[in-house]
ZAMARGU-4260 file (C-alpha; in steps of 0.2 Angstrom, whole numbers, plus 5000, padded with zeros to 4 digits):
<rodrens>
0) 5098/4991/5751 | 5097/5004/5763 | 5112/5011/5764 | 5117/5026/5775 | 5131/5034/5766
5) 5126/5039/5748 | 5140/5047/5739 | 5141/5058/5721 | 5155/5061/5709 | 5152/5072/5704
10) 5138/5081/5710 | 5138/5092/5691 | 5135/5074/5682 | 5120/5070/5695 | 5107/5084/5688
15) 5107/5096/5672 | 5103/5114/5682 | 5112/5130/5684 | 5125/5130/5695 | 5129/5149/5696
20) 5109/5152/5700 | 5103/5153/5716 | 5084/5147/5713 | 5091/5132/5703 | 5103/5127/5718
25) 5088/5130/5731 | 5083/5119/5721 | 5091/5107/5719 | 5094/5107/5742 | 5077/5101/5741
30) 5078/5089/5731 | 5090/5083/5744 | 5083/5086/5759 | 5071/5077/5753 | 5076/5060/5748
35) 5088/5062/5765 | 5072/5060/5776 | 5064/5048/5764 | 5076/5037/5763 | 5085/5041/5780
40) 5102/5041/5776 | 5116/5056/5771 | 5124/5062/5755 | 5141/5064/5752 | 5141/5076/5736
45) 5161/5079/5726 | 5158/5093/5720 | 5175/5104/5712 | 5183/5120/5718 | 5188/5139/5709
50) 5203/5145/5707 | 5205/5156/5723 | 5204/5175/5721 | 5218/5189/5724 | 5210/5190/5740
55) 5200/5176/5742 | 5194/5162/5758 | 5193/5146/5760 | 5176/5150/5757 | 5178/5157/5741
60) 5183/5142/5731 | 5167/5134/5734 | 5161/5133/5712 | 5146/5139/5707 | 5128/5151/5718
65) 5133/5154/5735 | 5116/5141/5738 | 5129/5130/5735 | 5140/5133/5751 | 5124/5141/5761
70) 5114/5119/5761 | 5125/5108/5765 | 5128/5103/5784 | 5148/5104/5781 | 5158/5109/5769
75) 5174/5101/5766 | 5186/5106/5755 | 5203/5097/5751 | 5220/5102/5745 | 5237/5091/5744
80) 5251/5098/5752 | 5266/5101/5744 | 5277/5086/5741 | 5269/5074/5747 | 5253/5063/5751
85) 5247/5071/5763 | 5232/5080/5762 | 5225/5096/5770 | 5204/5100/5774 | 5200/5113/5778
90) 5182/5111/5789 | 5175/5127/5778 | 5156/5125/5789 | 5153/5112/5800 | 5130/5120/5806
95) 5134/5103/5821 | 5150/5110/5826 | 5153/5129/5825 | 5170/5125/5834 | 5175/5115/5820
100) 5171/5129/5809 | 5185/5136/5799 | 5199/5122/5806 | 5211/5110/5799 | 5218/5096/5800
105) 5228/5081/5791 | 5227/5067/5783 | 5240/5052/5774 | 5233/5045/5759 | 5245/5026/5761
110) 5242/5018/5744 | 5256/5001/5749 | 5245/4989/5741 | 5232/4986/5730 | 5222/5000/5743
115) 5222/5018/5750 | 5220/5022/5763 | 5218/5036/5773 | 5225/5042/5790 | 5218/5055/5803
120) 5236/5066/5807 | 5228/5079/5817 | 5222/5094/5818 | 5235/5108/5811 | 5238/5127/5813
125) 5251/5126/5804 | 5251/5135/5784 | 5257/5121/5770 | 5248/5125/5754 | 5259/5135/5741
130) 5247/5147/5738 | 5243/5152/5755 | 5263/5150/5759 | 5266/5162/5744 | 5250/5172/5754
135) 5258/5170/5771 | 5277/5179/5763 | 5269/5192/5752 | 5260/5199/5771 | 5277/5200/5778
140) 5287/5206/5763 | 5272/5220/5764 | 5274/5224/5784 | 5293/5228/5785 | 5296/5235/5765
145) 5286/5243/5754 | 5291/5237/5734 | 5281/5237/5720 | 5273/5224/5711 | 5287/5218/5701
150) 5299/5220/5714 | 5289/5209/5725 | 5286/5197/5709 | 5305/5195/5712 | 5306/5192/5730
155) 5295/5179/5730 | 5303/5172/5713 | 5320/5173/5722 | 5312/5159/5736 | 5309/5148/5723
160) 5290/5148/5722 | 5283/5149/5703 | 5277/5163/5694 | 5258/5154/5690 | 5258/5151/5711
165) 5269/5171/5712 | 5255/5178/5706 | 5236/5169/5713 | 5244/5176/5727
</rodrens>
């Protein structure tokens, strides 16, 4: 068998190293680079994300050492768009096409029948996840009027945003 692509789901299941130690993750990166050359194939490593921090960026969701974001050629962050089977994919890093860095595209999961398929819906500038909606609303509110944290939370709750999402945003 000479695959063109090997998918590992999830990365943590395929090693015993400490994902929070840069030296361990560098060792893992070297291992995968050598496999890529030796077998002339690409690797798609699926990795769980962490919850975003209060002022986090797309890049902050990559769990573990920063080496886990540094060594791949491309880093994609997959999120479900609220209330649908549509997904958004944030292109956090794309070494071979820098103009795609920080771009976002939409796909739709089609579950009709036995096989699941994905349909590309195009690139978008729309912000569609609940946390991002809440963050955008907070920014808009604070640009027009200064509010205490308590009043801001009350305002977001009145807009139908959950307590958990409000706290994270």
